[in-house]
C-alpha positions in Angstrom: 87.0 14.0 91.4 85.6 11.8 94.2 82.8 13.2 96.4 82.6 11.8 100.0 79.4 12.6 101.9 79.6 12.2 105.7 76.1 12.6 107.2 76.4 13.0 110.9 73.9 14.0 113.6 75.1 17.6 113.6 76.4 18.3 110.1 76.5 16.8 106.6 80.1 17.2 105.3 80.8 17.1 101.6 84.5 16.4 100.8 86.0 16.6 97.4 89.1 14.5 96.6 91.2 15.4 93.6 92.9 12.3 92.1 95.6 14.3 90.3 96.9 16.1 93.5 95.9 13.2 95.8 94.4 15.6 98.2 91.1 16.8 99.7 90.7 20.1 97.9 87.2 21.4 99.0 84.9 20.9 101.9 81.4 22.1 102.5 79.1 21.6 105.5 75.3 22.0 106.0 73.3 21.4 109.1 71.6 18.1 109.6 67.8 18.1 109.7 65.7 14.9 109.8 63.2 16.4 107.3 65.9 17.6 104.9 64.9 17.3 101.2 66.9 16.7 98.0 65.8 20.1 96.8 67.2 21.8 99.9 70.5 20.0 99.5 70.6 20.9 95.8 70.1 24.6 96.5 73.0 24.6 99.0 75.3 22.7 96.6 74.4 24.7 93.5 75.6 27.9 95.2 78.8 26.2 96.5 79.6 24.9 93.0 79.1 28.4 91.5 81.3 30.0 94.1 84.1 27.5 93.6 83.8 27.2 89.8 82.9 23.5 90.0 80.8 21.6 87.5 78.7 18.5 88.5 80.2 16.5 85.6 83.6 16.7 87.4 82.4 14.3 90.0 83.3 10.7 89.0 82.2 8.7 92.0 80.2 9.4 95.2 80.3 7.6 98.5 78.1 8.2 101.5 78.5 7.3 105.2 75.3 8.1 107.1 74.4 7.7 110.8 71.0 9.4 110.1 68.9 6.9 108.2 66.0 9.4 107.9 68.0 11.5 105.3 69.5 8.7 103.2 66.7 8.8 100.6 67.1 12.6 100.2 70.9 12.2 99.8 70.5 9.5 97.2 67.9 11.5 95.2 70.1 14.6 95.3 73.0 12.6 93.8 70.9 11.2 91.0 69.4 14.5 90.1 72.3 16.9 90.6 75.2 14.7 89.3 73.2 12.4 87.1 74.7 9.3 88.7 74.1 7.0 91.6 76.0 7.0 94.9 77.4 4.2 97.0 75.8 4.0 100.5 78.1 2.3 103.0 76.4 -0.5 105.0 77.3 -3.6 106.9 78.2 -5.7 103.9 80.6 -3.0 102.6 83.4 -4.2 104.8 83.7 -7.7 103.4 86.4 -6.6 100.8 88.5 -4.6 103.4 91.5 -5.4 105.5 89.5 -4.4 108.6 86.6 -6.2 110.2 84.1 -6.0 113.1 82.0 -8.6 114.8 78.9 -6.4 114.5 79.0 -4.8 111.0 75.4 -3.7 111.1 75.6 -2.3 114.6 78.8 -0.2 114.5 78.4 3.3 112.9 79.6 3.5 109.4 81.5 6.7 110.3 83.5 4.7 112.9 84.3 2.0 110.3 85.4 4.7 107.8 87.8 6.0 110.5 89.0 2.4 111.1 89.6 1.8 107.4 91.6 5.0 106.9 93.6 4.7 110.1 94.5 1.1 109.5 95.5 2.0 105.9 97.8 4.7 107.4 99.4 2.8 110.3 99.1 -0.8 109.0 98.5 -2.2 112.4 97.0 -1.6 115.9 95.8 1.9 116.7 93.4 4.0 118.6 91.1 6.5 116.9 89.8 9.4 118.9 86.9 11.2 117.1 85.8 14.6 118.4 82.3 14.8 116.9 78.8 15.0 118.3 80.0 12.1 120.4 83.5 11.7 121.5 84.5 8.1 120.5 87.5 5.9 121.2 87.8 3.1 118.7 90.5 0.4 119.2 91.8 -1.6 116.3 94.0 -4.7 116.7 97.1 -5.7 114.7 95.0 -7.7 112.3 92.5 -4.9 111.6 89.8 -6.2 113.8 87.8 -3.7 115.8 88.4 -4.6 119.4 86.0 -2.2 121.0 84.5 1.3 121.1 83.9 3.7 124.0 81.4 6.6 123.5 80.8 9.7 125.6 79.0 13.0 124.8 81.1 15.3 122.6 82.3 18.7 123.8 79.5 20.7 122.1 77.0 18.2 123.2 78.1 18.6 126.8 77.8 22.4 126.6 74.4 22.2 125.0 73.2 19.9 127.8 74.3 22.4 130.4 72.6 25.2 128.5 69.4 23.3 127.8 68.9 21.8 131.3 69.8 24.7 133.5 68.1 28.1 134.0 71.1 30.4 134.4 74.0 28.8 132.6 74.7 30.3 129.1 75.8 28.5 126.0 79.5 29.5 125.7 82.2 29.5 123.0 84.5 26.5 123.0 87.9 28.2 123.7 90.3 27.6 126.6 90.1 30.0 129.5 93.3 31.6 130.9 93.0 29.6 134.1 91.5 26.3 135.2 89.9 28.3 138.1 87.0 30.0 136.4 86.5 33.7 137.6 83.0 34.0 135.9 80.3 31.8 134.6 81.6 31.6 131.1 85.1 30.9 132.1 83.9 28.3 134.7 82.0 26.4 132.0 85.0 26.6 129.5 87.3 25.4 132.2 85.1 22.5 133.3 84.5 21.3 129.8 87.9 21.8 128.2 90.1 20.8 131.2 87.7 18.1 132.2 87.7 16.6 128.7 91.5 16.8 128.6 91.6 14.6 131.7 88.9 12.3 130.2 91.0 11.8 127.0 94.2 11.2 128.9 92.5 8.8 131.3 90.7 6.8 128.6 93.9 6.3 126.6 95.8 5.2 129.8 93.0 2.7 130.5 92.9 1.4 126.9 96.7 0.9 126.8 96.6 -0.8 130.2 94.0 -3.3 129.0 95.8 -3.9 125.7 99.1 -4.4 127.6 101.0 -2.0 125.4 100.8 1.3 123.7 99.9 1.8 120.1 99.6 4.8 117.7 96.8 7.2 118.3 95.1 9.3 115.6 92.6 12.1 116.3 89.9 13.3 114.0 86.7 15.3 113.9 86.0 19.0 113.7 87.1 19.7 117.3 90.2 17.5 117.3 92.5 20.6 117.7 90.5 22.3 120.5 92.1 20.5 123.4 95.6 21.9 122.9 97.0 20.3 126.1 96.4 16.7 124.9 97.8 17.1 121.4 101.1 15.4 122.4 99.1 12.2 123.0 98.3 12.0 119.3 100.7 10.6 116.7 98.6 12.1 114.0 95.7 14.5 113.6 93.6 14.2 110.5 90.3 16.1 110.1 89.7 14.2 106.8 90.0 10.7 108.3 86.3 9.9 107.9 86.2 11.3 104.4 89.2 9.2 103.4 87.6 6.1 104.8 84.5 6.8 102.8 86.7 7.0 99.7 88.6 3.8 100.4 85.5 1.8 101.2 83.7 3.0 98.1 86.7 2.3 95.9 87.1 -1.2 97.4 83.5 -2.0 96.5 83.1 -0.3 93.2 86.7 -0.6 91.9 
C-alpha cells in the first residue's frame, strides 16, 4: 500500500492507495500546526490505524508533498519511527524524470506540481487545473507538459475567515449556497457574496485563460471544496479530490521506481 502525505497550510492529508484495487481506499486529515511534533502525528495515526484495522507494515512506500517546511522534519521522523522506513520528500529536482516541467522548479509549490503531474497523466495534453484549497489556484499546462503559468487568489474559507477576523459584526458562516443571490440576513448575505462571487471568479478566470491561449482545453477541478460551487460544475471535464495524492504517488514512483 502506498501512503501519500499532502501537507498543506490548513490540513495534512494522509491518502492510502491500494495497488490491488488501483484505488485510494482510505483518507485521514489532521490540522496543520507549525509546531507539530512526530509524537503528535503518531498518536493521531495510531488511533486511525486501529479503527481501520491497518498495520504499519502494510505501507510499502511513502511520498510527501509539503508547502509547510516547518513540519517536514516532524513528518520524516514520524515515518521513520511509525513505519520503520524512510519517506520521499518531493522537491525541485524531483520533476527531472517526469513528462511535465516548470521553469521554476524550486519556486512553484510541490502540491501544484503534483496536480500537474496527475492531470497531464490523465489528459495527455494541455489542461487547466482548478484547485479549491486554502488558496484557489488556476494552473495552466501546455501540450508538451510545460507549466505555462499559475494564478492564485484566496480560497473560499480563507475569504470567509478574512471577513470574520477583520470585521466586528460579521460572523464566520457555513459554506453552503443560500436560496437567493439577494441575501435576506447577514449569514445569507455572506454566503451569497462568497459563493456566487467565486462562481463568477472561476467563470471569468477560465474565459480569460482560454482567450489568452487562443483555444479551450480540458479543465479538472480538485481540492476539498471542489464540489461546493454547484453552478460551475459544468465548466469542469473532471472533478478529482485525489488529484494531489495521485500526483504524489506518480512523482514518488518515478523517482524511486
